[in-house]
ZADO-1210 file (C-alpha; in nm, 4 decimals, padded with zeros to 6 digits):
<atoms>
<atom x="00.1825" y="01.5037" z="02.0440" code="MET" pos="1"/>
<atom x="00.2808" y="01.7191" z="01.7414" code="LYS" pos="2"/>
<atom x="00.1548" y="01.6024" z="01.4019" code="VAL" pos="3"/>
<atom x="00.2848" y="01.7185" z="01.0911" code="ASN" pos="4"/>
<atom x="-00.0434" y="01.7827" z="00.8719" code="PRO" pos="5"/>
<atom x="00.0783" y="01.6326" z="00.5283" code="PRO" pos="6"/>
<atom x="00.1839" y="01.3328" z="00.6864" code="ALA" pos="7"/>
<atom x="-00.1807" y="01.2438" z="00.8008" code="ILE" pos="8"/>
<atom x="-00.3033" y="01.0960" z="00.4499" code="PRO" pos="9"/>
<atom x="00.0041" y="00.8201" z="00.4497" code="GLY" pos="10"/>
<atom x="-00.0465" y="00.7367" z="00.7886" code="ALA" pos="11"/>
<atom x="-00.4738" y="00.7357" z="00.7284" code="ARG" pos="12"/>
<atom x="-00.3638" y="00.5151" z="00.3982" code="ASP" pos="13"/>
<atom x="-00.1450" y="00.2828" z="00.6323" code="ALA" pos="14"/>
<atom x="-00.4174" y="00.2062" z="00.8537" code="PHE" pos="15"/>
<atom x="-00.6182" y="00.1437" z="00.6158" code="HIS" pos="16"/>
<atom x="-00.3829" y="-00.0766" z="00.3969" code="GLU" pos="17"/>
<atom x="-00.3064" y="-00.2900" z="00.7055" code="ALA" pos="18"/>
<atom x="-00.7066" y="-00.3687" z="00.8021" code="ALA" pos="19"/>
<atom x="-00.7312" y="-00.4431" z="00.4624" code="GLN" pos="20"/>
<atom x="-00.4553" y="-00.7281" z="00.5375" code="LYS" pos="21"/>
<atom x="-00.6434" y="-00.8196" z="00.8048" code="ILE" pos="22"/>
<atom x="-00.9784" y="-00.8674" z="00.6077" code="ASP" pos="23"/>
<atom x="-00.8313" y="-01.0710" z="00.3900" code="ASP" pos="24"/>
<atom x="-00.6624" y="-01.2930" z="00.6200" code="LEU" pos="25"/>
<atom x="-00.9837" y="-01.3076" z="00.7650" code="VAL" pos="26"/>
<atom x="-01.1553" y="-01.4187" z="00.4710" code="GLN" pos="27"/>
<atom x="-00.9270" y="-01.7255" z="00.3974" code="VAL" pos="28"/>
<atom x="-00.9525" y="-01.8159" z="00.7734" code="LEU" pos="29"/>
<atom x="-01.3025" y="-01.8589" z="00.7036" code="ARG" pos="30"/>
<atom x="-01.2438" y="-02.0805" z="00.3934" code="SER" pos="31"/>
<atom x="-01.0103" y="-02.3203" z="00.5876" code="MET" pos="32"/>
<atom x="-01.0762" y="-02.6414" z="00.7577" code="THR" pos="33"/>
<atom x="-00.8674" y="-02.7861" z="01.0194" code="THR" pos="34"/>
<atom x="-00.7600" y="-03.1778" z="00.8856" code="PRO" pos="35"/>
<atom x="-00.7039" y="-03.4105" z="01.1072" code="ALA" pos="36"/>
<atom x="-00.3314" y="-03.4069" z="01.0387" code="TRP" pos="37"/>
<atom x="-00.2546" y="-03.7825" z="01.2450" code="ALA" pos="38"/>
<atom x="-00.5502" y="-03.9505" z="01.1246" code="GLN" pos="39"/>
<atom x="-00.5722" y="-04.0974" z="01.4325" code="ASP" pos="40"/>
<atom x="-00.8971" y="-04.0348" z="01.6903" code="PRO" pos="41"/>
<atom x="-00.6881" y="-03.8141" z="01.8701" code="VAL" pos="42"/>
<atom x="-00.6205" y="-03.5350" z="01.5903" code="SER" pos="43"/>
<atom x="-00.9713" y="-03.5841" z="01.4740" code="LYS" pos="44"/>
<atom x="-01.0920" y="-03.4892" z="01.7779" code="ILE" pos="45"/>
<atom x="-00.8939" y="-03.1976" z="01.8134" code="THR" pos="46"/>
<atom x="-00.9790" y="-03.0980" z="01.4681" code="ALA" pos="47"/>
<atom x="-01.3159" y="-03.0695" z="01.5496" code="ALA" pos="48"/>
<atom x="-01.3110" y="-02.9102" z="01.8670" code="ARG" pos="49"/>
<atom x="-01.0628" y="-02.6466" z="01.7185" code="PHE" pos="50"/>
<atom x="-01.2817" y="-02.5715" z="01.4021" code="GLU" pos="51"/>
<atom x="-01.6098" y="-02.4943" z="01.6344" code="THR" pos="52"/>
<atom x="-01.3892" y="-02.3637" z="01.9177" code="GLY" pos="53"/>
<atom x="-01.6189" y="-02.1723" z="02.1997" code="ASN" pos="54"/>
<atom x="-01.5749" y="-01.8784" z="02.0801" code="GLY" pos="55"/>
<atom x="-01.2480" y="-01.8153" z="02.3464" code="ASP" pos="56"/>
<atom x="-01.0160" y="-02.1107" z="02.1785" code="THR" pos="57"/>
<atom x="-01.0238" y="-02.1905" z="01.8089" code="GLY" pos="58"/>
<atom x="-01.0648" y="-02.1096" z="01.4311" code="ARG" pos="59"/>
<atom x="-01.3527" y="-01.9123" z="01.5264" code="ILE" pos="60"/>
<atom x="-01.1771" y="-01.7173" z="01.8242" code="ALA" pos="61"/>
<atom x="-00.9117" y="-01.6052" z="01.5948" code="ALA" pos="62"/>
<atom x="-01.1029" y="-01.4958" z="01.3060" code="ILE" pos="63"/>
<atom x="-01.3044" y="-01.2624" z="01.6040" code="GLN" pos="64"/>
<atom x="-01.0138" y="-01.1405" z="01.7544" code="ALA" pos="65"/>
<atom x="-00.8646" y="-01.0453" z="01.3651" code="LEU" pos="66"/>
<atom x="-01.1843" y="-00.9067" z="01.2852" code="THR" pos="67"/>
<atom x="-01.1871" y="-00.6693" z="01.5729" code="LYS" pos="68"/>
<atom x="-00.8254" y="-00.5556" z="01.5315" code="TYR" pos="69"/>
<atom x="-00.8962" y="-00.4981" z="01.1784" code="GLY" pos="70"/>
<atom x="-01.1555" y="-00.2775" z="01.2796" code="GLN" pos="71"/>
<atom x="-00.9365" y="-00.1228" z="01.5097" code="GLU" pos="72"/>
<atom x="-00.7157" y="-00.0065" z="01.2675" code="LEU" pos="73"/>
<atom x="-00.9660" y="00.0965" z="01.0299" code="ARG" pos="74"/>
<atom x="-01.1152" y="00.3302" z="01.3011" code="ASN" pos="75"/>
<atom x="-00.7683" y="00.4408" z="01.3655" code="SER" pos="76"/>
<atom x="-00.7168" y="00.5674" z="01.0268" code="GLY" pos="77"/>
<atom x="-01.0916" y="00.6844" z="00.9925" code="ASP" pos="78"/>
<atom x="-01.0313" y="00.9132" z="01.2718" code="ALA" pos="79"/>
<atom x="-00.6808" y="01.0195" z="01.1269" code="LEU" pos="80"/>
<atom x="-00.9081" y="01.1028" z="00.8502" code="ASN" pos="81"/>
<atom x="-01.1568" y="01.3082" z="01.0386" code="GLU" pos="82"/>
<atom x="-00.8504" y="01.5005" z="01.1884" code="ALA" pos="83"/>
<atom x="-00.7325" y="01.6137" z="00.8553" code="TYR" pos="84"/>
<atom x="-01.0419" y="01.6971" z="00.6829" code="ASP" pos="85"/>
<atom x="-01.0574" y="01.9474" z="00.9926" code="ARG" pos="86"/>
<atom x="-00.7403" y="02.0867" z="00.9681" code="TYR" pos="87"/>
<atom x="-00.8176" y="02.1019" z="00.5868" code="MET" pos="88"/>
<atom x="-01.1168" y="02.3105" z="00.7052" code="ARG" pos="89"/>
<atom x="-00.9506" y="02.5214" z="00.9872" code="VAL" pos="90"/>
<atom x="-00.6084" y="02.6027" z="00.7625" code="GLU" pos="91"/>
<atom x="-00.8295" y="02.6998" z="00.4351" code="GLY" pos="92"/>
<atom x="-01.0630" y="02.9231" z="00.5760" code="SER" pos="93"/>
<atom x="-00.7517" y="03.0936" z="00.7625" code="ASN" pos="94"/>
<atom x="-00.5323" y="03.1341" z="00.4463" code="THR" pos="95"/>
<atom x="-00.8627" y="03.2940" z="00.2807" code="ASP" pos="96"/>
<atom x="-00.9399" y="03.5179" z="00.5656" code="ARG" pos="97"/>
<atom x="-00.5275" y="03.6293" z="00.5559" code="TRP" pos="98"/>
<atom x="-00.5238" y="03.6288" z="00.1717" code="ARG" pos="99"/>
<atom x="-00.4129" y="03.9504" z="00.0570" code="GLY" pos="100"/>
<atom x="-00.3519" y="04.0897" z="00.3557" code="LYS" pos="101"/>
<atom x="00.0032" y="04.3059" z="00.4466" code="GLY" pos="102"/>
<atom x="00.0963" y="04.2831" z="00.8229" code="PHE" pos="103"/>
<atom x="00.0663" y="04.6355" z="00.8425" code="GLN" pos="104"/>
<atom x="-00.3560" y="04.5613" z="00.7225" code="ASP" pos="105"/>
<atom x="-00.3960" y="04.3048" z="01.0491" code="VAL" pos="106"/>
</atoms>
């Protein structure tokens, strides 16, 4: 894959912004409770089960999945940032190495 190096900071920022939005959503989900919408025994039991979940279902499972997704977004942004930093170090070194040298001096 060919990447245009000047585009990397924008992509990195997009990944980090998306991760922050996921983090914000997770905070909202953590503060919410599931109401017994019909105020009957079935909805009360269902709401209670949704609140606690079992790791695979319920609000907690949603929070865990979103948290992992947010971390993956953050990791992708960090990887782009590292690649960009390496690119800038290498290109900076190359630019300094060749500065002031005409084609005939090479």
